[in-house]
ZAZALUM-461862 format. One record per atom (N, C-alpha, C): residue in one letter; x, y, z negated. Coordinates in steps of 0.001 Angstrom, whole numbers, padded with zeros to 6 digits, always signed. Last residue first. Example, Ala and Ser with C-alpha at 12.3 -4.5 7.8 and 13.67 -1.06 7.14 Angstrom:
REM residues 2
S+012850-002250-007080S+013670-001060-007140S+012900+000030-007870A+013190-005690-007800A+012300-004500-007800A+013200-003300-007800
//
This chain:
REM residues 309
X+013484+038647+003708X+013963+039644+002743X+012776+040467+002226X+013891+035232+004541X+013045+036425+004510X+013527+037367+003427X+016711+033831+006203X+015910+034016+004967X+015108+035295+005033X+016388+032671+009544X+016981+033662+008644X+016111+033820+007404X+015111+031081+011317X+015591+030448+010097X+016260+031410+009136X+014547+032528+013557X+013404+032070+012753X+013828+031459+011441X+016966+032873+014845X+016433+033991+014068X+015281+033576+013162X+017253+030500+016323X+018049+030706+015105X+017512+031834+014232X+014135+028986+017297X+015153+030016+017505X+015961+030205+016225X+013735+025407+017493X+013352+026730+016991X+014476+027710+017264X+014697+022898+018136X+013300+023204+018402X+012824+024535+017873X+017340+022180+017954X+016548+022152+016726X+015087+022531+016913X+018460+022191+020568X+018881+021192+019584X+017895+021052+018436X+017250+024340+021869X+017149+023010+022469X+017465+021929+021441X+018009+026440+020202X+016582+026123+020353X+016396+024715+020914X+020793+026318+020638X+020237+026141+019298X+018768+025728+019387X+021046+026932+023348X+021485+025622+022869X+020890+025314+021498X+020033+029578+023326X+019400+028554+024155X+019758+027159+023646X+021855+030847+021620X+020432+030805+021275X+019703+029718+022042X+024275+030499+023110X+024115+029950+021772X+022641+029801+021418X+023783+031997+025384X+023998+030555+025528X+023798+029860+024184X+023657+034488+024135X+022508+033988+024886X+022591+032468+025035X+026220+034783+023039X+025055+034701+022162X+023823+034146+022869X+029192+033463+023465X+028083+033837+024340X+026784+033669+023554X+030809+032477+021501X+031049+033857+021937X+029946+034369+022859X+031057+030310+018726X+030316+030715+019919X+030623+032178+020249X+032232+029520+016318X+032999+029403+017557X+032279+029769+018829X+030954+030018+013991X+030945+028624+014453X+031589+028462+015823X+031062+032696+013663X+031746+031879+012658X+031812+030414+013058X+029376+033491+015788X+030816+033763+015838X+031586+032876+014861X+026850+032595+014803X+027391+032126+016081X+028906+032304+016129X+026575+034007+012431X+026564+032540+012394X+027170+031967+013672X+026557+036607+013480X+027638+036193+012588X+027726+034668+012520X+024198+036540+014975X+025478+036733+015667X+026652+036324+014777X+022281+036262+012988X+022463+035185+013952X+023818+035312+014642X+023492+037392+009769X+022810+037588+011048X+023065+036388+011937X+024774+036639+007514X+023781+037708+007387X+022975+037921+008666X+025412+033439+006367X+025522+034345+007518X+024410+035380+007421X+024714+032024+004189X+026137+032365+004314X+026396+033280+005510X+022151+031050+003769X+022410+032454+003501X+023868+032864+003582X+021492+028558+004537X+022062+028685+003200X+022442+030124+002862X+020636+028931+007151X+019672+028477+006153X+020189+028650+004726X+023040+029777+008435X+021846+030624+008428X+020923+030232+007283X+024732+027596+007997X+025142+028936+007557X+023953+029878+007465X+023304+025525+009232X+023475+025494+007782X+023882+026859+007243X+023551+026425+011912X+022232+026269+011285X+022354+026286+009764X+026304+026353+012328X+025593+027641+012416X+024237+027551+011743X+026782+023601+012033X+027430+024563+011139X+026689+025898+011143X+025305+022600+014191X+024934+022219+012839X+025521+023192+011823X+026756+023770+016314X+025344+024093+016129X+024886+023757+014711X+029268+022577+015906X+029116+024039+015885X+027665+024436+015638X+028657+019863+016190X+029187+020347+014914X+029043+021868+014806X+027836+019835+018888X+026905+019449+017820X+027369+019998+016482X+030197+020644+020188X+028981+021448+020309X+028018+021133+019169X+031868+018496+019466X+032242+019871+019097X+031007+020770+019138X+030446+016426+020706X+030571+016454+019250X+030953+017840+018757X+030812+016975+023368X+029452+017020+022830X+029478+017083+021307X+033588+016552+023475X+033028+017874+023755X+031617+018003+023190X+033942+013771+022802X+034531+014845+021988X+033879+016207+022220X+030878+011877+022840X+032050+012400+023545X+032636+013523+022693X+029514+008831+021479X+029668+010276+021529X+030830+010620+022445X+029278+006231+020468X+028351+006709+021497X+028340+008233+021568X+031359+005482+019015X+030251+006072+018258X+029172+006615+019194X+033118+004746+020912X+032656+003699+019998X+031495+004182+019135X+033796+007167+022031X+032846+006323+022752X+032323+005198+021866X+035799+008129+020420X+034466+008714+020279X+033413+007849+020973X+037929+006551+021336X+037552+006502+019925X+036142+007054+019709X+038033+007344+024018X+037691+005961+023688X+037247+005834+022234X+038868+010001+023778X+037561+009703+024378X+037117+008297+024010X+041451+009551+022738X+040440+010274+021955X+039039+009969+022471X+042684+008305+024884X+042528+007569+023627X+041464+008219+022752X+042641+010448+026708X+041910+009213+027015X+041679+008385+025754X+044316+012374+025526X+042883+012646+025668X+042069+011389+025943X+046589+010698+023231X+046225+011163+024565X+044735+011478+024616X+047530+012072+020019X+047092+010981+020895X+046782+011563+022266X+047955+013931+017860X+049051+013179+018504X+048591+011919+019237X+046213+015688+016887X+046320+014424+016142X+047236+013428+016855X+046521+017818+018666X+046702+018060+017230X+046870+016769+016445X+045850+016719+021144X+047230+017156+020901X+047495+017301+019392X+043106+016298+020746X+043996+015164+021019X+045446+015525+020713X+042262+018969+020430X+042094+018017+019333X+043042+016844+019520X+042859+019993+022977X+043531+020539+021808X+043432+019618+020604X+041081+018485+024506X+042527+018381+024759X+043326+018889+023564X+038598+019322+023492X+039034+017931+023314X+040543+017767+023523X+039023+022572+021882X+038704+021724+023036X+039136+020292+022748X+038675+025862+020787X+038718+024461+020390X+038235+023583+021551X+038475+028541+021261X+039251+027762+022224X+039370+026288+021840X+037200+029701+019132X+036433+029560+020386X+037160+028730+021440X+037298+028539+015952X+038209+028811+017075X+037451+028633+018385X+035565+027636+014052X+035521+029064+014367X+036423+029437+015540X+036219+024943+013698X+035008+025285+014442X+034978+026750+014856X+038312+023654+012436X+038638+024675+013442X+037424+025092+014264X+037503+021663+010759X+038381+022694+010189X+038633+023845+011151X+036079+020000+012404X+035343+020751+011380X+036191+021872+010775X+038210+018962+013972X+037115+019712+014589X+036423+020588+013549X+039734+017585+012057X+040320+018708+012789X+039229+019582+013399X+037909+015630+011236X+038445+016577+010255X+039023+017805+010953X+037539+014262+013638X+036415+014988+013050X+036893+015997+012009X+040088+013136+013960X+039590+014090+014953X+038443+014918+014382X+040146+011425+011773X+041130+012511+011865X+040668+013577+012852X+038054+009680+012461X+037949+010487+011242X+038919+011667+011284X+039129+008525+014779X+037895+009298+014871X+037747+010212+013655X+041292+007197+013596X+041531+008227+014596X+040305+009129+014736X+039977+005356+011993X+040839+006357+011363X+041110+007512+012325X+038742+003914+014021X+037906+004583+013041X+038701+005683+012329X+040923+002866+015312X+040124+003853+016026X+039186+004589+015083X+041834+001121+013304X+042703+002200+013787X+041886+003277+014490X+039576-000623+012992X+040087+000178+011881X+040917+001363+012365X+038884-002221+015125X+038159-000969+014953X+038779-000052+013906X+040185-004639+015262X+040603-003610+016214X+039914-002280+016033X+037450-006743+014317X+038890-006514+014487X+039186-005436+015527X+034467-005019+013021X+035121-006032+013841X+036605-005713+014016X+032623-003774+011364X+034036-003752+011003X+034824-004804+011772X+030083-004225+012263X+030590-002856+012313X+032096-002817+012123X+029149-006766+011907X+029891-006503+013144X+030378-005066+013251X+027779-006724+009525X+028857-007700+009681X+029739-007376+010879X+025790-004847+010078X+026894-004485+009194X+028067-005450+009322X+024044-006315+011765X+024695-005099+012238X+025921-004754+011399X+023228-008401+010054X+023894-008689+011321X+024670-007478+011817X+021964-006867+008054X+023133-007706+007739X+023919-008007+008997X+019827-005767+009532X+020837-004898+008935X+022102-005688+008616X+018375-008067+010181X+018949-007251+011253X+020038-006325+010719X+017650-008883+007592X+018456-009763+008454X+019129-008969+009568X+016043-006719+006773X+017300-006997+006080X+018207-007884+006920X+013856-006991+008500X+014673-005777+008540X+016037-006025+007901X+012919-009432+007511X+013420-009344+008885X+014291-008107+009068X+012102-008692+004953X+013154-009698+005104X+013755-009663+006509X+010005-006896+005574X+011212-006426+004910X+012369-007395+005055X+008160-008678+006635X+008695-007616+007488X+009999-007089+006895X+007610-010162+004364X+008220-010820+005526X+008851-009793+006460X+006410-008147+002799X+007644-008793+002352X+008355-009487+003501X+004118-007558+004295X+005111-006520+004075X+006442-007126+003654X+002775-010034+004053X+003197-009557+005364X+004290-008500+005215X+002294-010056+001276X+003100-011120+001883X+003621-010688+003250X+000632-007837+000850X+001974-007846+000279X+002871-008894+000937X-001081-006626+003778X-001025-007411+002541X+000431-007539+002122X-000764-004396+005475X-002091-004990+005278X-002148-005871+004037X+001428-003047+006290X+001083-002911+004882X-000253-003591+004543X+001384-003605+008952X+002559-004052+008199X+002261-004023+006703X-000846-002303+009867X-000941-003754+009673X+000241-004304+008890X-000195+000347+010386X-000814+000017+009087X-000842-001480+008815X+002657+001379+011924X+001617+000358+012025X+001049-000007+010654X+004656+003279+011471X+003482+003680+012266X+002363+002649+012297X+006648+002111+009833X+006085+003425+009511X+004749+003651+010207X+007404-000232+010990X+006948-000277+009600X+006256+001018+009202X+008306+000729+013427X+007079-000057+013390X+006516-000111+011966X+010701+001938+012632X+009614+002770+013148X+008282+002026+013108X+012097-000365+011924X+011853+000664+010914X+010702+001572+011352X+012244-001589+014398X+011400-002198+013363X+011128-001224+012227X+014029+000115+015712X+012658+000006+016210X+011730-000610+015156X+016341-000319+014200X+015761+001017+014287X+014301+000952+014735X+016731-003034+014731X+016523-002566+013358X+015843-001206+013358X+017237-003049+017503X+015966-003605+016995X+015685-003225+015543X+019779-001655+017264X+018656-001091+018028X+017328-001720+017590X+021372-003403+015671X+021036-002055+015209X+019845-001453+015953X+021905-005962+016754X+021013-005829+015617X+020567-004420+015319X+025251-005633+017893X+023987-006379+017872X+023200-006130+016590X+026422-002293+018458X+026593-003567+017784X+025251-004291+017706X+025689+000118+019384X+026034-000889+020398X+026298-002250+019778X+025325+001799+017275X+024128+001109+017779X+024445+000121+018883X+027218+002005+014485X+027353+001959+015938X+026196+001150+016521X+026404+004167+011806X+026488+002816+012360X+026407+002847+013884X+028393+006538+010315X+027279+006365+011249X+027421+005004+011925X+029192+006212+007005X+029708+005947+008348X+028497+005750+009259X+028519+006160+004304X+028873+007443+004938X+029604+007240+006262X+029733+002813+003650X+028874+003954+003361X+029426+005211+004028X+031403+000680+003972X+030668+001110+005153X+029717+002264+004875X+032442-000184+001639X+033360+000514+002551X+032639+001091+003759X+030434-001672+000451X+030645-000306-000030X+031575+000488+000882X+030642-004227+001470X+029640-003350+002081X+029846-001895+001660X+032371-006395+001053X+032905-005035+001119X+031938-004042+001717X+030423-008724+002872X+031570-008488+002006X+032087-007060+002182X+027220-009321+002759X+028140-008490+003541X+029304-008113+002632X+025963-010908+000880X+025965-011355+002279X+026900-010549+003177X+025950-009791-001576X+026276-011203-001523X+026368-011728-000085X+025153-007180-001010X+026529-007432-001445X+026907-008896-001350X+022381-007289-000339X+023397-006993+000673X+024787-007450+000257X+020997-008066-002579X+020533-008567-001287X+021553-008330-000181X+022148-006708-004685X+022394-008140-004570X+021994-008688-003204X+021137-004061-004459X+022510-004376-004060X+022731-005872-003826X+017991-003470-002995X+018717-003963-004163X+020096-004476-003745X+017459-000738-001006X+017822-002150-000911X+018531-002560-002196X+015285+001624+000387X+015958+001177-000833X+016185-000331-000760X+015524+003607+003196X+015134+002285+002714X+015972+001882+001506X+014181+006425+004548X+015187+005984+003589X+014737+004657+002980X+013787+008386+007341X+013311+007168+006685X+014446+006605+005823X+012689+011579+008143X+013854+010787+007765X+013332+009585+006981X+011181+013878+010129X+011059+012491+009666X+012430+011894+009407X+011614+016609+010500X+010250+016102+010573X+010101+014681+010072X+014093+017784+008145X+013511+017637+009466X+012124+017036+009376X+017249+017360+006436X+015888+017864+006552X+015400+017690+007966X+020036+017197+004149X+019274+016775+005320X+017892+017406+005297X+022937+016488+002502X+022116+017607+002968X+021343+017130+004192X+024367+014882-000066X+023522+014598+001098X+022676+015836+001375X+027065+013503-001754X+026393+014742-001378X+025624+014468-000096X+027655+011133-004434X+027521+011511-003035X+026916+012900-002931X+029067+008609-006587X+028687+009996-006298X+028547+010237-004801X+027553+005338-006651X+028732+006174-006451X+028277+007607-006171X+025253+003920-006668X+026163+003669-007785X+027467+004463-007662X+023874+004301-004352X+023405+005042-005522X+024338+004890-006717X+025320+004698-001254X+025355+003883-002458X+024936+004719-003663X+024274+004471+002231X+024883+005143+001086X+024548+004392-000195X+024500+004242+005792X+024319+003566+004523X+024923+004425+003413X+022697+005422+008667X+023842+005472+007766X+023488+004778+006462X+021829+006191+011987X+021581+005345+010824X+022852+005307+009987X+020346+008674+014148X+021497+008050+013496X+021061+007250+012279X+018179+010053+015171X+018271+008626+015476X+019483+007936+014851X+019732+013227+015138X+018509+012452+015330X+018845+011043+015785X+022842+013123+013276X+021891+013701+014210X+020670+012812+014315X+025157+013687+010761X+024015+012894+011199X+023103+013687+012122X+028375+013148+009947X+027524+014176+010523X+026378+013466+011232X+029825+011875+007087X+029081+011535+008294X+028230+012724+008710X+032857+011505+005464X+031770+012425+005769X+031131+012035+007089X+034517+009921+002685X+034100+009942+004092X+032971+010946+004262X+035015+009676+000022X+036034+010333+000828X+035713+010378+002302X+032632+008527-000941X+033839+007715-000849X+034941+008327-000022X+030500+010614+000980X+030644+009614-000080X+031938+008836+000150X+028272+012846+002431X+029649+012653+001978X+029654+011638+000844X+026323+013652+005203X+026441+012801+004028X+027918+012628+003700X+024187+016008+006783X+025538+015522+006528X+025522+014717+005230X+021583+016094+009324X+022195+016436+008061X+023630+015971+007980X+018249+015769+010694X+019698+015930+010839X+020266+016266+009474X+015446+014045+012229X+016087+014847+011190X+017575+014966+011505X+013774+011971+013114X+013698+013328+013683X+014233+014307+012649X+015360+009773+011866X+014466+009645+013018X+014343+010978+013765X+017814+008813+010395X+017439+010192+010729X+016588+010197+011996X+017773+006548+007966X+017519+006605+009408X+016988+008000+009718X+019717+005149+005459X+019085+006362+005951X+018967+006343+007460X+019581+002799+002964X+019788+002965+004398X+019025+004209+004834X+021180+002276-000145X+020139+002934+000646X+020555+003003+002106X+021466+000124-002981X+022033+000695-001768X+020878+001262-000950X+021146+000351-006568X+020609+000149-005223X+021527+000722-004160X+021699+000691-009244X+022506-000279-008496X+022010-000511-007075X+022201+003288-011295X+021276+002845-010250X+022077+001949-009315X+022372+005018-014439X+022875+004023-013479X+021788+003551-012519X+022674+007741-015670X+021454+007196-015073X+021841+006172-014012X+025274+008219-016620X+024129+008407-017504X+022833+007823-017000X+026996+007621-014440X+027213+007018-015764X+025951+007073-016619X+025836+009101-012411X+026085+007676-012184X+026275+006965-013522X+025903+011623-013554X+024611+010965-013362X+024778+009473-013131X+028689+012053-013482X+027974+012064-014753X+026625+011381-014652X+029207+012091-010780X+029743+010970-011558X+029057+010897-012917X+026146+013144-009075X+027460+013350-009669X+027920+012103-010427X+024543+013594-006180X+024588+012670-007321X+026011+012708-007858X+022779+016091-004598X+024110+015679-005057X+023971+014773-006276X+021094+017466-001848X+021076+016510-002940X+022514+016175-003313X+019447+020209-000314X+020695+019617-000763X+020459+018650-001914X+017462+020578+002682X+017768+020847+001289X+018916+019941+000849X+015483+021556+005380X+016830+021171+004954X+017033+021551+003489X+012015+020691+004723X+013069+021567+005238X+014428+021073+004755X+010664+017352+005250X+010973+018501+004396X+011974+019404+005101X+009504+014201+004958X+009401+015370+005836X+009605+016586+004961X+010453+010862+004571X+010554+012222+004056X+010371+013223+005185X+009543+007686+003615X+009608+008617+004741X+009503+010033+004193X+010913+004770+002291X+010423+006120+002001X+010591+006994+003237X+010430+001503+001615X+010742+002388+002730X+010081+003735+002455X+011842-000843-000646X+010887+000236-000391X+011365+001042+000802X+012069-004418-001337X+012592-003123-000905X+011455-002107-000797X+010909-006809-001792X+011865-006346-002805X+012404-004959-002499X+008213-005856+000136X+008741-006933-000688X+009638-006366-001774X+008115-002960+000765X+008404-004034+001715X+009032-005189+000941X+006047-000137+000109X+006727-001334-000412X+006906-002369+000695X+006480+003108+001076X+005860+001864+001546X+006638+000679+000983X+005790+006429+000492X+006523+005280-000031X+005777+004013+000356X+006263+009644+001771X+005450+008437+001842X+006315+007265+001381X+006251+013050+001104X+006959+011784+000882X+005957+010642+000936X+006697+016383+002249X+005833+015219+002066X+006699+013977+001929X+007051+019937+001516X+007532+018601+001848X+006492+017534+001609X+008032+023144+001633X+006844+022328+001865X+007308+020950+002311X+009143+026279+000472X+009370+024838+000567X+008044+024103+000720X+009131+028993+000185X+008580+028459+001428X+008679+026942+001525X+010302+029448-002283X+008966+029992-002023X+008323+029379-000790X+012881+028347-002270X+011822+027695-003058X+010431+028185-002675X+015103+027756+000088X+014128+028809-000225X+012957+028173-000962X+016795+025657-000024X+017320+026893+000547X+016400+028056+000223X+016942+023757-003105X+016342+024141-001822X+017057+025358-001266X+018845+021215-004654X+018593+022642-004498X+017955+022897-003144X+019345+018661-007066X+018851+019093-005761X+018572+020582-005777X+020932+015843-008528X+020698+017281-008526X+020233+017688-007131X+019178+012696-008893X+020267+013523-008381X+019909+014993-008563X+017996+009470-008840X+018158+010637-009701X+019380+011431-009244X+016462+008364-005868X+017651+008354-006713X+017678+009616-007558X+013226+007581-005527X+014491+007375-004812X+015641+007315-005810X+011076+008040-007155X+010964+006951-006183X+012280+006664-005457X+011927+010106-008863X+011209+008957-009408X+011237+007777-008442X+013054+011967-007151X+013930+011301-008119X+013254+010058-008704X+010676+012712-005812X+011760+012076-005070X+012698+011341-006025X+009153+013849-007865X+008645+012646-007199X+009748+011941-006419X+010842+015993-008722X+010377+014985-009664X+009924+013718-008948X+011227+017559-006451X+012361+016929-007092X+011921+015772-007988X+008566+018456-006070X+009244+017636-005052X+010404+016864-005676X+008203+020045-008332X+007351+018869-008117X+008024+017906-007154X+010127+021952-007746X+010253+021171-008972X+009403+019898-008886X+009068+023021-005364X+010321+022275-005317X+010537+021451-006583X+006584+024205-006147X+006656+023099-005189X+007949+022304-005281X+006132+026388-007635X+006345+025133-008367X+006598+023950-007434X+005592+028544-006018X+006723+028654-006929X+007048+027372-007669X+003218+027655-004610X+004517+027810-003946X+005707+027849-004895X+001303+025083-006181X+001605+026520-006101X+003018+026705-005542X+000319+022320-004168X+001067+022825-005318X+001358+024313-005118X-000747+021215-001934X-001691+021729-002923X-001007+022302-004166X+001599+020437-000534X+000630+021374+000050X-000282+022015-000988X+003450+018578-001145X+003487+019816-001931X+002412+020805-001506X+002541+015142-001447X+002727+016338-000637X+002704+017563-001538X+002843+011633-001304X+002956+012851-002095X+003141+014022-001137X+001433+008382-001079X+001776+009653-000425X+001816+010787-001446X+002013+004968-000688X+001793+006050-001651X+002246+007346-000990X+000620+002155+000916X+001414+003371+001037X+001013+004395-000020X+000843-001194+000000X+000000+000000+000000X+000880+001247+000000
//
């Protein structure tokens, strides 16, 4: 049976506190901050799938942080799978950082500190008791905060089954059916995770991480290019392209995505006083081109996200 929470009927000044309470109750106890409490409006749907739960979140971009103190004081042994259906964000855990776009899937661990900024029309978060994964996927904790490669067997059908669990009421028709559906989802996830760490991927994963660190550190440089990134981390452009191809990305498209995401977060978090400042700080010099790309990526004009004064 699906449980639904919404802030619609809550007084604007109390919405985020209500939101925090229901999310912490059904997901993970963590610190959270909104970008604008007065305009916050979110919905949460919780669907039991046997031993697991599937939570669907619709909310503006907001920040979650689980600290080491909370891990000690409010222990939680669950692992979580995040599917950014129509959402975007960033996840940091275990010294790794994942930049998440629409349709990306990522794993994170409630038993370790993390930072998670996300928001959008639909993010699906699946709670998985650790024993169900840890006993079947060795070293599963090493795979947190890593965007899973959809070219590996199992991930595409996993994504589609997650969507089916959300849109088809028949999945929730009875507890036995929901449990069977959950077991199938878990099998597909196990298959995918077992093959994420195949031989020969470690070096390219490290190379990809080094390239992403360089890109994020130099977003304000309008001359940032794939060739410059390759030179900075001492590999050939072809090797760089191959490392990004394993993530179904290209270096140039990633630079654009990171710049757009950086500009959006700067606007929403109030770090940029104007759209032009957000564009310049993220490496854009053509404001018209920036506005067009921003609207295409996020479905809204950058000016619409400026905090109201």
